[in-house]
N, C-alpha and C positions, 0 to 999 in steps of 0.2 A: 418558418415560425418556431419549430422545435430548436433549430440551430440557434436562433437569436435569443430565445428565452433561456436556454441552458448556459450559453456563454455569458449573458448579462447577469443572470442570477449567480453564477459561479464567481464572477468578479466581485459582486457586492458581498458575497458570503465571506470574503477574506478580509474585509475592512477592519474587523475587530479581532483579528487573530492574535493570540498570545505569542505565537512563534514569530510573526513579523515584528511585533512590538519589542521582542527581546533579543533581536540581532541587529548588528550594524552591517547592512548590505554594502558591498563594494559598489563603485561606480558601474552603471550599466554597461554591458558589452555592446558594441555597436550593432546596428541592424545591417544585414547583408545588403551590399550595393554592388551591382555589376556581376560579372561571371568569375567564378573561382573553380579550381579543379582539386580533387582529393582522391585518395584511394577509397575512402568510405564517407558517406554522408549519413548522419544520425539525426532522426527527427524526434525531438523531445529532450529537454534538459532536466529530466527528473532522475531518480535513482537508477533506473534501468539504462537510459540513454547515456548518462554520465559514466556509469560503470563500464558499459560497452566501449565508449570512447577512450577511457583511461586504459583499459586492457589492450585495445588495438594499437593505441599509440605506443604502449610499452613493447609491443611486438614489431615496432618499426614502421607502422602504417601512418600515412597522413590522414587526419580525421577532421571533418567539419561537423559541428553540431548546430542545428537550426531549432530555435525555441520560439514559439508563438508569443509568449509573454516574457517572463523572467525565469532565471534558474530556480527550480524548486517551487514554482508558483502554483502547480497543480497538487495532486494528492501527495506527492513526495514531501512537500513543505507544509502540509496541513494535517496529516493523519494523527492517530492516537499515539504514535511513537512506540508501539509495542512490537518487538521483534520476537517471533514465536517459532518454535520447532514445528515441523510438519506443514500441512497444507489445509486450507479452508475446507477442502473436499474430504479430508481424511484420506486413508489409504485405499478406499474402495475403488475409485476409477482406475488407479494404478494396478491393483491386483486383478481386477476384472479384465482389463485390456492388455496389460503387459506381461502378466505372469509374475510368479513369486520373486524370481531373481531380479528383474528390472524394477519391480515395486520396491524391493529392498534398496536397490541403487538409488531410486528417487528419494526414499526416506533418508538414506545416508547423505545425499546431497543437500537436504534441508538442514542437516547439522553442519555440513561444510559451509553453507551460506552464512550461518552465524559466526563460524570461525573466520571466514573471509572478511566479514564486516569488522570484526575486532582487529584483524591483521591490518586492514586499511586505516583504521583509526590510529594504530600505532605507527605504521610506516609513514603516514602523511600528516601526523600530528593534528588529527581532527578532534578537537575538544567539543563533544556533543552530549555531555551529561549522561554517558552510558552507565546504567546500573543493571546488574544481573538480579533476577528474581521474578517469578511469575506465579500468581495465584488464580486457580480456576475455581469458580463457585457455582452452587446450585441453590435454587430458591424453593424447591418442593421435593417431596420424597421421590416422585417419579424421576425428576431431573437428577436427583442425587444418585439414583441407581445408574442412570446413563453416564454420569460423571465418573462413578466408580469403574465402570467398564472402560472408559477412556483412559483413566489413570492406570488401570491394569495393563492396557495396551502400551502406554508410555514406558512402564516399568519393564515389560517384556522386551522393549526395544532399547533398553539401557539407560532410561532417564529416571533416576531415583525421584520419588515423590513422597512428601510428607502429607498424610491423610488426616483429616479432622472432620468430625460430625457432631451434631448436637452441642453439648456444653463445651466441647473442645474447639469449636470453630473460632472463638475470639482470639486464640493464640495465633491464628493466621490472618483473620480480619474481624474487626469488632463492629459487626453490623447485625441488626435483628432480622434482616431480610433473608439471610442464607442459613440453610440447614446442613450444608456440607461444603468442604473446601479442600483443595490440594495445592501444595506448593512445590515447584521445582526451580532449579537455579541455572538451567541451561538457557532459558529465554530471559528477556529483560526489556528495558525501555531506554529511550534516548530522546533528544531534541531533534526532530527530523529535519528541520530547516537548517540547523547548524551542520548536520551531517551532509545535506545536499550541497551547501555552499563549500564545505570542505572537499567533497568530491570534485566540484568544479575547479577549485584551486589546484588540486592534484592533477586533474586532466590538463589544465592550461600549462602547468609546469612541465608536463610530458609532451607539450607541443600541440595540443588540441586547440583548434580555433572555434570559439563559441560565439554565435550571433543571436542576440535577443531581439524580441519584437520582429521576428522574421518567420511568420507562419508559412508553411508549405501549402500552396494553393493548387499545385498540380505536380504530378510525378510521372515522367515518361519512363516506361520500363523497356528493358532490352539488354543487350550486351553491355551498353553504357547506360547508366541511370542519369536522368536530369531532373533535379528538384527545383521547382520554380517558387520564388517568393515575390511579394509585391514589387520589390526593387532589384531583384537579382536572381541568380541561379547557380546551382552547384552541379558540376558533372563529376560522376564518380563510378568506380568499378563495382562497388558494393554499397548496399544501403541497409539501414536498420530502422524500422518503424517502432518507436517507443513512446508514442503519444497517448496510448491507452484510450480511456473513455473520451478524451478531448480531441483525439485525432480527427474523427469524422466531423466534429463541429467546426473546426477551423478550415479544414480542407476536405469537403465531403467526397471529392473524386479521387483522393489520394489512395484510399484502400477500401473501396466499397465491397470487396469480396470478403473481408474479414470483420468489418464493423458490425454486421448483424449477429456475430457470435458473442458479443459482450453487451452488457447493459449498464448505462451510467446510473449508479445508485447514490443518492444523497445521504450523507451522514454528518452529524453535527456534534460540536463540543463546546462546553462552557469552561471558563477558567475563573476561579474565585480570586479574591484578594489573598495575599500571603497569610498563612495560618500559623498558630502557635506550634513550635516544634514538638512539644510534649503531646499535643493532641494528634498530630500526624503520626507520631511513633505509636500511639495507642490504637488509632484506627486501622493502620496497615503496618503491623510490625515487620521490620525488615525492608520497608520501602519498596515492596514489589509492585509490579503492574498487576491489574486485576481484570478479569473478564468472566461474565457468566456464560452459561451454556444454553441460553434461549436462542431461538432462531433470530428474533429481533433483539439483539443483545445490548447490554450496557458494558462499557469498558472504561477504566479510569486508573489514574495514578497520580502521584505527587510530582510536581516539577522540581527542579533544583532549588528554586526559591520558595518552595513549600506552598504552592497553589495546588488545589485539587483541580486536575484537568479531567472533566467528566464527559464521556461521550456516549451517545445513544441516539435513539430515534432514527428512522430512515425514511427516505422518500423515493418511491419508484416512479414518480410522475415528473421529476426534475423541478417541482415547485417546492419552495421552502415552506415548511409547516407554519401555520399561524401561531402566534404567541410562543415562538420558539423558546425564548429565555424562560418564560414562566413554566412551560412544559418541562424543560430540562431541569429547572430548579426543583420541581415536584419529584422528578425521578431521582435526583441526587439526594433530596431529603428523605426519600423512602429507604435509601441505602444507608445514609448517615444522618439520622435525625439531628445530631449536634450541629450540622452544617446547613440546616434548612433556611436559616436567616442570615448567613454570611453574605457579604457583598459579592456580586458577580461582576467582574471587570472586563471579561472577554467572552465573546460569542462568535463562533465561526463554523464553517463547514466546507464541504466540497463533494466531489463525485469520485467514487471508486469504480473500477472496471470488474464487473461480476460476470463470470461465464456460467453457462447453463448448469454444468455439473460442479462448479466451483473449483475445478482444477485449472492450473495455469495452461495457457494456450500459446505455445511457441511454434514457429514453423517458417517455411520459405514460400515465397511467391516467385516462381521461376528459379533460376539457379543462383541469383545474386542479391535478392531482396529478402531480408529476414524481418520477422515481427515478433514482438514480445508483448503479451497482453493477458488479461484474465487472472490477475493476481488475487482478486476476490477478497481483499482485506488482509492478506498475509504477505504483503509486498515489501515490508521494511527490510527484511533480510533477503528474501528470495529474488528481488530485483537485482541485487548486487551479484548474486550467482548467475542470474540470467545474462547479465552483461558479460561475465566471464565466459559462459558457454557459447554465446554467439561469436565472441572473439576467437575462441578455439575453432568454431565451425568455419569462419572466414579464413583462418589459417590452415584449413584442411584437416582438422582433427574434430570431427563432428560426432564422435561416439556419445559423449554425455548429452549434447544438445538433442540428439535424435531419440534419447529416452523420452523426452517430453514431446518432441515433434510427432512421435507415433501415437500419442493420445488423440482420439477422435472427438470432435466438438460439433455440436449442433447449433444452428441459429435459434434465437429466441422465437417463439411462435407468434403469429399474428401479423407479420410483416411490419413495415415502417409505421403504419397507421394504428394498428391494433396491439402491438406488443406491449406498449406502456400501460394502457388500461388493463390488459390481461395480467401483467405482473402486479399491478396495484391490487386487483382482486385476489390474486394468489397470496399476497402479503397479508390481506385481511384475514384469510384462513389461518395463516401461521400465527398471527397475533392472538387469535382466539385460542389456538392450541397452546401457546405459551402461557395463557391465563389459567389453564387447567391444572 
């Protein structure tokens, strides 16, 4: 029942996606038929899987990618498009578990992830509307103090920030909701589906074989891996699991040992009709992406064709909230009163993979099966780095990968039956806390 409701609702959530409406997808890749052999089989054609495939093909390995739906059809092609320094968890889990030196290495790698993303755009001519600039905002005095601490931490780590509070806030964002804001130019935003399709083209040009509509329903482990789909199978020496929150839904037996460590969390976005350029320039000077520091946060930006793409609201039950468009319009209007009556032309959403501590969860199952999950809403840049790290590990250079693999992760409490309602109750507490 859980499997059917999540996959069904996830498919419907993408029918009015701005991203899907604003790209010309190539002809579908064929579904896998029959038996094929490769050095590496990658499960999932999102940012992480495509990045891993590209990196390994560039190292001379033969790679097959199996995708249950279409390239970028999951979180990689639906997200808010915000590429951000650091981790959703902050540095806390890294410092507590790894020590100061490796915590600093992890931080440095989050910056390398942004560099790598820009390098791939240039090297493979991926036009995905990339814009640098990021504004962090706070809507109360208490949250402004927390934001100030966060900004001080960014500056200590070499990220210059422009701070504004009170009457100075409109020079960074013209909204009555926020009492403080900070802007940095290391992070930024892009069209995620254009980026995913660009990575797929680059991977195919490097020799990667991509099969769409080919969910992995079983995975035999051992010295040789065998990934089975409804109409075929792949035999490989190495495997990479990059299906994240959807992996367990399409093939529940593929990775039952790691699935309990992530939670599929629904998040939703609306897209307005195109807006007046002067209005956009006034509301968000510099065309930055914006995110508040609430636990249940709002995040938004303007698209290349000047639509406000406004994200927020979450669901820990896998059920789409009722009256979603009206609720999102109300939230958007609270941030920008000038937009509360503009037409909304797109409404979509999907599921992201949240870990218990919100730190990324990378590791091995046996000696030849790797997994990448738990990006917790910070995956736009980090997934690309993850693909590079797993390619290094397969090639015998696992030093950077093992910085993340050493992080310990716990399963969500409550087991298969109770963890969803437990998380829903926990979220109610956080919503009440955000309102204070």
